[in-house]
C-alpha positions, -999 to +999 in steps of 0.1 A: -109-079-103-124-107-124-090-126-128-079-120-091-055-149-095-033-126-116-029-104-086-024-133-062+005-146-084+019-111-090+023-108-051+029-146-043+062-138-025+047-110-005+017-128+005+037-156+019+052-132+043+018-123+059+000-141+087-025-166+072-055-146+084-041-114+068-030-132+036-067-146+032-082-113+037-059-096+011-069-121-014-105-115-008-097-078-014-079-087-047-109-104-058-131-073-053-105-046-065-110-028-099-086-042-125-072-007-128-050-014-097-032-041-119-030-021-151-028+016-142+003+037-135+010+049-098+002+084-107-023+096-132-005+129-137+031+115-137+042+142-110+046+120-078+062+088-089+094+078-109+093+069-147+086+031-143+057+038-118+039+059-145+039+032-170+014+003-175+013-018-144+031+011-126+011+008-094+019-028-091+057-020-095+052+007-068+035-015-045+062-041-048+088-016-040+069-002-009+065-037+005+101-047+000+112-013+017+088-021+046+105-056+049+140-039+050+127-012+074+114-039+098+147-059+096+170-027+100+152-009+125+155-035+152+124-018+167+104-043+189+072-024+178+079-030+142+086-067+149+054-072+169+034-054+142+053-070+113+022-086+095+001-054+100+028-032+084+033-056+056-004-060+049-008-023+048+021-019+026+004-043+002-029-024+004-019+012+009-029+022-026-057-004-033-084+024-036-063+046-060-085+038-089-123+032-090-127+024-129-149+055-132-122+080-138-087+079-154-073+098-125-062+086-090-085+092-062-072+119-039-089+103-009-076+069-018-059+067+018-092+069+036-110+046+010-084+021+013-087+022+051-125+017+048-117-013+026-094-028+052-121-023+078-149-039+055-130-071+052-120-073+089-084-063+088-089-043+120-083-007+132-044-009+133-040-018+096-068+006+085-051+033+105-017+027+089-034+027+055-054+061+064-022+079+073+001+066+048+003+099+029+018+117+059+005+153+062-011+149+029-035+123+042-072+131+036-079+128+074-048+141+087-066+163+111-075+133+130-038+120+133-030+137+166-058+114+182-041+083+176-013+067+199+023+074+195+029+038+188+005+038+160+019+071+147+053+053+145+037+026+123+020+051+100+052+071+096+071+038+087+046+033+058+047+069+048+085+068+045+086+036+027+060+050+003+079+082-003+112+064-008+096+040-033+082+069-052+116+087-058+130+089-092+162+071-085+141+039-074+134+020-106+135-017-115+151-027-149+126-025-176+126-027-214+115+004-233 
């Protein structure tokens, strides 16, 4: 994104909760992401997200919600695994839809989960974050046939993001907006 600082400012609170290494790599990704991530709705068809997420900047609204649901999940679950992988879960929540648009099509990319995982790997975020992003769509993930091949611990992290993503997409989850 040409003016990546807009994204850095938009997610200032969220970035502050990441480990420094993860934060720096997310900022690098923000520098390269297509501006559609900032401007477009979360769903190009309007079918899979609430009303607000289907407006201009909807993907940003959705990403905020997913991130904050993940923060709440980590706190409420009292799961040592979630605490251990806190920054990885939060980083994956910020980046789970980073590849939804490529600037070439007005439609979201069906394989955005695997493309997002590839971006995470390309920027050195590691296999754990990449795997959480890869399978954030649950059984609808592009590479779901590979899901059985990962550890149960990693599956739990993937399901945590999937549940936060699904919850954030529900029609009853909106922020207050002006029409």
